[in-house]
Backbone as CSV, one residue per row, in Angstrom:
resi,resn,N_x,N_y,N_z,CA_x,CA_y,CA_z,C_x,C_y,C_z
1,UNK,-13.108,17.753,-35.589,-13.098,18.020,-34.172,-13.538,16.787,-33.388
2,UNK,-14.603,16.123,-33.847,-15.087,14.933,-33.158,-14.082,13.795,-33.243
3,UNK,-13.421,13.702,-34.366,-12.430,12.635,-34.536,-11.272,12.836,-33.568
4,UNK,-10.823,14.093,-33.415,-9.722,14.378,-32.486,-10.105,14.034,-31.060
5,UNK,-11.319,14.404,-30.642,-11.767,14.097,-29.284,-11.878,12.594,-29.068
6,UNK,-12.368,11.884,-30.072,-12.468,10.431,-29.973,-11.101,9.781,-29.873
7,UNK,-10.159,10.268,-30.661,-8.800,9.724,-30.621,-8.141,10.007,-29.281
8,UNK,-8.337,11.207,-28.769,-7.765,11.551,-27.466,-8.375,10.675,-26.376
9,UNK,-9.678,10.435,-26.458,-10.344,9.573,-25.480,-9.820,8.152,-25.517
10,UNK,-9.611,7.608,-26.715,-9.081,6.253,-26.856,-7.650,6.141,-26.331
11,UNK,-6.846,7.126,-26.634,-5.460,7.113,-26.150,-5.436,7.212,-24.625
12,UNK,-6.266,8.088,-24.081,-6.326,8.232,-22.621,-6.775,6.955,-21.934
13,UNK,-7.778,6.279,-22.514,-8.261,5.026,-21.930,-7.194,3.934,-22.009
14,UNK,-6.481,3.894,-23.126,-5.433,2.879,-23.285,-4.293,3.100,-22.302
15,UNK,-3.873,4.335,-22.141,-2.778,4.625,-21.221,-3.216,4.522,-19.769
16,UNK,-4.443,4.850,-19.477,-4.956,4.755,-18.112,-4.988,3.322,-17.617
17,UNK,-5.291,2.384,-18.484,-5.302,0.976,-18.104,-3.918,0.458,-17.785
18,UNK,-2.921,0.957,-18.471,-1.552,0.516,-18.221,-1.011,1.074,-16.909
19,UNK,-1.407,2.264,-16.580,-0.857,2.915,-15.397,-1.379,2.324,-14.102
20,UNK,-2.453,1.557,-14.156,-3.032,1.043,-12.920,-2.441,-0.285,-12.482
21,UNK,-1.620,-0.918,-13.272,-1.075,-2.211,-12.900,0.293,-2.037,-12.248
22,UNK,0.393,-2.445,-10.980,1.658,-2.308,-10.259,2.647,-3.397,-10.631
23,UNK,2.162,-4.506,-11.187,3.073,-5.577,-11.571,3.994,-5.144,-12.701
24,UNK,3.504,-4.296,-13.590,4.314,-3.846,-14.717,5.194,-2.673,-14.311
25,UNK,4.597,-1.695,-13.655,5.313,-0.471,-13.305,6.083,-0.629,-12.006
26,UNK,5.503,-1.316,-11.042,6.112,-1.456,-9.736,5.489,-0.490,-8.746
27,UNK,5.666,-0.773,-7.488,5.112,0.057,-6.433,6.097,1.178,-6.124
28,UNK,5.692,2.429,-6.322,6.631,3.525,-6.091,6.961,3.742,-4.620
29,UNK,6.194,3.137,-3.711,6.424,3.322,-2.289,7.158,2.155,-1.650
30,UNK,7.591,1.183,-2.416,8.262,0.011,-1.860,9.556,-0.253,-2.623
31,UNK,10.586,-0.584,-1.870,11.871,-0.912,-2.479,11.873,-2.388,-2.865
32,UNK,12.301,-2.714,-4.057,12.328,-4.117,-4.463,13.287,-4.925,-3.590
33,UNK,12.875,-6.119,-3.226,13.677,-7.072,-2.449,14.113,-6.519,-1.102
34,UNK,13.344,-5.616,-0.538,13.685,-5.011,0.750,13.681,-6.053,1.870
35,UNK,12.794,-7.031,1.781,12.638,-8.016,2.851,13.120,-9.399,2.429
36,UNK,13.924,-9.459,1.416,14.366,-10.722,0.835,15.184,-11.569,1.813
37,UNK,15.988,-10.946,2.655,16.907,-11.696,3.510,16.406,-11.877,4.939
38,UNK,15.141,-11.548,5.201,14.588,-11.739,6.535,14.147,-13.183,6.730
39,UNK,14.269,-13.668,7.967,13.749,-14.993,8.314,12.250,-14.873,8.553
40,UNK,11.569,-15.986,8.602,10.117,-15.978,8.782,9.709,-15.301,10.090
41,UNK,10.468,-15.520,11.154,10.155,-14.894,12.439,10.280,-13.373,12.338
42,UNK,11.302,-12.916,11.617,11.491,-11.477,11.434,10.404,-10.882,10.538
43,UNK,9.986,-11.641,9.550,8.895,-11.184,8.686,7.621,-11.026,9.509
44,UNK,7.339,-11.981,10.389,6.143,-11.906,11.225,6.194,-10.686,12.140
45,UNK,7.356,-10.407,12.711,7.502,-9.223,13.569,7.322,-7.948,12.764
46,UNK,7.874,-7.921,11.577,7.745,-6.737,10.721,6.300,-6.528,10.277
47,UNK,5.585,-7.612,10.004,4.175,-7.491,9.633,3.378,-6.916,10.793
48,UNK,3.629,-7.418,12.007,2.912,-6.920,13.179,3.196,-5.435,13.407
49,UNK,4.454,-5.031,13.259,4.828,-3.628,13.437,4.186,-2.752,12.365
50,UNK,4.194,-3.215,11.129,3.603,-2.440,10.032,2.097,-2.331,10.186
51,UNK,1.454,-3.395,10.653,0.009,-3.339,10.866,-0.342,-2.356,11.981
52,UNK,0.484,-2.330,13.015,0.255,-1.375,14.106,0.390,0.056,13.585
53,UNK,1.402,0.302,12.782,1.603,1.637,12.207,0.467,1.998,11.253
54,UNK,-0.019,1.028,10.493,-1.144,1.249,9.589,-2.377,1.703,10.379
55,UNK,-2.658,1.024,11.482,-3.812,1.384,12.310,-3.636,2.780,12.909
56,UNK,-2.421,3.093,13.377,-2.153,4.425,13.937,-2.405,5.515,12.898
57,UNK,-1.899,5.305,11.685,-2.079,6.304,10.630,-3.545,6.474,10.253
58,UNK,-4.275,5.376,10.173,-5.702,5.473,9.851,-6.463,6.211,10.949
59,UNK,-6.111,5.955,12.208,-6.751,6.670,13.320,-6.436,8.163,13.262
60,UNK,-5.180,8.496,12.970,-4.799,9.900,12.856,-5.537,10.581,11.709
61,UNK,-5.689,9.861,10.596,-6.403,10.432,9.451,-7.874,10.653,9.783
62,UNK,-8.471,9.719,10.532,-9.871,9.888,10.926,-10.043,11.093,11.848
63,UNK,-9.120,11.250,12.798,-9.188,12.393,13.719,-8.977,13.712,12.990
64,UNK,-7.999,13.732,12.100,-7.691,14.976,11.382,-8.781,15.325,10.370
65,UNK,-9.460,14.323,9.847,-10.471,14.566,8.829,-11.642,15.397,9.333
66,UNK,-11.899,15.395,10.633,-13.020,16.147,11.173,-12.722,17.613,11.401
67,UNK,-11.465,17.985,11.445,-11.093,19.363,11.733,-10.933,20.213,10.490
68,UNK,-10.699,21.485,10.736,-10.468,22.421,9.637,-9.118,22.099,8.996
69,UNK,-9.100,21.940,7.704,-7.871,21.625,6.983,-7.428,20.188,7.160
70,UNK,-8.304,19.352,7.695,-7.950,17.957,7.940,-7.662,17.182,6.681
71,UNK,-8.431,17.438,5.636,-8.193,16.701,4.392,-6.845,17.072,3.785
72,UNK,-6.447,18.327,3.957,-5.134,18.751,3.463,-4.030,18.077,4.260
73,UNK,-4.196,18.030,5.583,-3.203,17.351,6.421,-3.127,15.878,6.077
74,UNK,-4.273,15.267,5.858,-4.276,13.854,5.475,-3.515,13.628,4.177
75,UNK,-3.780,14.482,3.201,-3.166,14.317,1.887,-1.656,14.568,1.929
76,UNK,-1.233,15.582,2.670,0.177,15.965,2.653,1.030,15.217,3.669
77,UNK,0.452,14.873,4.809,1.256,14.302,5.890,1.058,12.795,6.021
78,UNK,-0.196,12.376,6.150,-0.456,10.980,6.501,-0.547,10.048,5.299
79,UNK,-1.078,10.504,4.183,-1.282,9.623,3.028,0.025,9.016,2.495
80,UNK,1.103,9.794,2.347,2.346,9.160,1.863,2.879,8.102,2.830
81,UNK,2.775,8.369,4.132,3.216,7.368,5.107,2.350,6.118,5.036
82,UNK,1.052,6.313,4.870,0.141,5.170,4.782,0.446,4.339,3.541
83,UNK,0.702,4.977,2.429,1.039,4.232,1.200,2.346,3.459,1.369
84,UNK,3.303,4.051,2.079,4.572,3.362,2.348,4.330,2.105,3.185
85,UNK,3.529,2.230,4.221,3.231,1.094,5.092,2.471,0.016,4.323
86,UNK,1.511,0.428,3.501,0.772,-0.549,2.699,1.697,-1.286,1.731
87,UNK,2.628,-0.569,1.135,3.601,-1.209,0.238,4.489,-2.187,0.982
88,UNK,4.910,-1.796,2.188,5.731,-2.700,2.999,4.957,-3.959,3.370
89,UNK,3.703,-3.801,3.772,2.890,-4.964,4.119,2.717,-5.896,2.928
90,UNK,2.491,-5.326,1.759,2.329,-6.133,0.548,3.613,-6.921,0.270
91,UNK,4.748,-6.262,0.388,6.018,-6.951,0.129,6.347,-7.980,1.202
92,UNK,5.998,-7.686,2.444,6.236,-8.650,3.518,5.424,-9.920,3.294
93,UNK,4.180,-9.757,2.887,3.343,-10.937,2.633,3.854,-11.728,1.428
94,UNK,4.338,-11.015,0.415,4.924,-11.704,-0.736,6.182,-12.464,-0.325
95,UNK,7.013,-11.841,0.509,8.237,-12.498,0.974,7.897,-13.722,1.814
96,UNK,6.861,-13.620,2.651,6.443,-14.765,3.464,5.955,-15.898,2.568
97,UNK,5.254,-15.577,1.510,4.793,-16.601,0.578,5.928,-17.242,-0.183
98,UNK,6.902,-16.436,-0.601,8.051,-16.974,-1.337,8.902,-17.882,-0.463
99,UNK,9.012,-17.534,0.822,9.817,-18.345,1.739,9.012,-19.501,2.322
100,UNK,7.729,-19.554,1.980,6.817,-20.595,2.475,6.826,-20.635,4.004
101,UNK,6.680,-19.474,4.603,6.620,-19.386,6.057,5.362,-20.085,6.542
102,UNK,5.498,-20.799,7.656,4.354,-21.536,8.192,3.331,-20.577,8.787
103,UNK,2.108,-21.033,8.839,1.037,-20.207,9.391,1.237,-19.959,10.881
104,UNK,1.885,-20.881,11.576,2.127,-20.702,13.007,3.021,-19.493,13.266
105,UNK,3.990,-19.295,12.390,4.904,-18.165,12.553,4.176,-16.859,12.289
106,UNK,3.308,-16.863,11.295,2.627,-15.636,10.900,1.338,-15.383,11.676
107,UNK,0.953,-16.292,12.581,-0.274,-16.083,13.348,-0.187,-14.845,14.222
108,UNK,1.003,-14.515,14.647,1.175,-13.308,15.441,0.986,-12.056,14.635
109,UNK,0.867,-12.186,13.333,0.690,-11.043,12.438,-0.512,-11.271,11.541
110,UNK,-1.735,-11.134,12.078,-2.908,-11.329,11.241,-3.040,-10.240,10.202
111,UNK,-3.794,-10.529,9.157,-3.982,-9.541,8.088,-4.738,-8.343,8.630
112,UNK,-4.331,-7.179,8.197,-4.991,-5.946,8.611,-6.292,-5.796,7.851
113,UNK,-7.260,-5.166,8.487,-8.514,-4.916,7.799,-8.287,-3.864,6.721
114,UNK,-8.921,-4.071,5.607,-8.721,-3.182,4.476,-9.792,-2.092,4.508
115,UNK,-9.335,-0.856,4.576,-10.253,0.270,4.560,-10.124,0.966,3.209
116,UNK,-11.162,1.623,2.754,-11.090,2.308,1.462,-10.072,3.428,1.487
117,UNK,-9.326,3.635,0.397,-8.335,4.718,0.357,-9.000,6.074,0.435
118,UNK,-8.274,7.015,0.946,-8.811,8.368,1.102,-8.214,9.286,0.089
């Protein structure tokens, strides 16, 4: 019995470590090469728009969290949208790095503050 529990624990730990790396599995909320053909100016505009949407969603989640059933609303309504926006921001920044966009172009799109996931 102890051997089975130990083996199950080892297998779970091994598989759990693999599931946490997005580089191997990929981001389920982001389409690959979605921003590949954008110019640096368009990437900067998209980053600014995504950051604005990220802030809106976080504000909505904070407001809903205080009410009755707020955590359920956050989980079902706002969390998937927030993960989508976070994935888009990650890909936009990667695309900007790959295209070697200048800092002057991206100054209009500063990095969003990182808040803990809910």
